[in-house]
N, C-alpha and C positions, 0 to 999 in steps of 0.2 A: 870746114864746109863754108862755102860762100853764102852770103845773105840771100841771094836770089833763090837758093835751094831750100830756104827755111820751110816753105809750105810742103814741099816734097819730103823733106827730112821729117817733119812732124807727122805726115801721113804714114811713113814707114815705121817710125817709132811707135805710133798708136797701135799699129797691127802687131808689132813685135811684143809690146808690153801686154797685149791681151792674149798672147799665145799660151795655152796651157801645157803644150807639149813641144817637142823639138820640131824644127821646120827647115825647109830648104829655101834658098833664094828664089827658086822658080815658084814656090808656093806664094811667097810675098808678092812677086811680080804678077801672078795671076789674080791674087786678092785685090791688088790695086787696079785691076782691069787694064793692065799695061799702060796706065797713065804716067808712070814714072819709069825711066829707062833702066835697063839692067845695070849699066855702068854706075849710075847713081846709087842703086841698091847695093851693089858690091862694095863700092867705096865706103858707104856708111856702115855696112855690116863689118867690114874689115877694121874700121876705126873702133867700133863697139867691142870687137874681139880684143884689140890691143889695149882698150881701156878697161878690160875685165868686166864688161857689162854683159857680154855674150860669151858662151862657151862654144867652141867649135870642135867637132869630131867627125871622123870618117868611119862609116860602118863597114861591115864585111863585104858589101856590094860596091864599095868604093864611091859611095854617095856622101857628100858633105852635108852635115846637119848642124844646126845652131840651136842653142837654148838660151833663153833670157834668164839671167841669174837673179834678177830682182834687185831691189835696193835695200841695203842693210847699213845701219848706223853702228852696229856692234862689231867688236874685234874678234870675238870667239864664235865664229860661225862656220858652217859647212853645209853641204847639200847631200841628200840621199836621193838617188835616182833609181826608180824601179826599172829593171831591165825587161819587164813584161809589158807594162802599160805606159812606160815613159814618164810617169808622174815624177816631178821634181819637188822635193820637200826641203824647205829651209829650216835649219836647226841652229839655235844659239845655245852653246854649251861651254862651260868653263873647262871641261876636260881637254879641249883642243890645245890649250896652253901647255898642258903636260905633255901631250903628244908632240907638239912642235918642239918643245924643249928637248925631249928624248931624241927625236930625229936629228936635231941640230948638234947635240953634244955626243951622241953615241955613233951617229952615222955621217957626221960632218956634211949635212945637207940642210940648206935653209928653205923652208916650206913657204910657198905663197899662200897665205890663209884665205885669200879671196877666191881661190879656184879649187878648193878641196871638194871632190865629188866622190861619194862612196856608192858603188853600184850594188844592187841586191834586189830583193822583192819587198814591195810594200805590204802592209798588213792585209789588205784585201786580196792581193794576188797570191800571197803565201798561204792563204786559207783556201785558195782555188775558187773564189767567188767570181 
């Protein structure tokens, strides 16, 4: 990013970091009251995806959504994502090392531990609340 975009970049990052659920680029654009161009938003979001700061996925309606993965200083972490309410829960757990070791040695696949997301239902949604 060029320095003259620092204010725009900071505005976009502030919105993204405060998102509790997944979002679209259009939502960011509208929240910024169209003060920042779509090209700038797309450029930054794509960089954040490549830097493993955002997760990108396309839903069944072919709409692209993004999730802020948060900042983590630990190696043994993963995320639980509720498929009902879209809540993203950060988990630090040593069992991930065993799972990564198993996958690498038994299935010859190296896992990227920064992007492990397990889908399911959170406690609240599984109770039907």
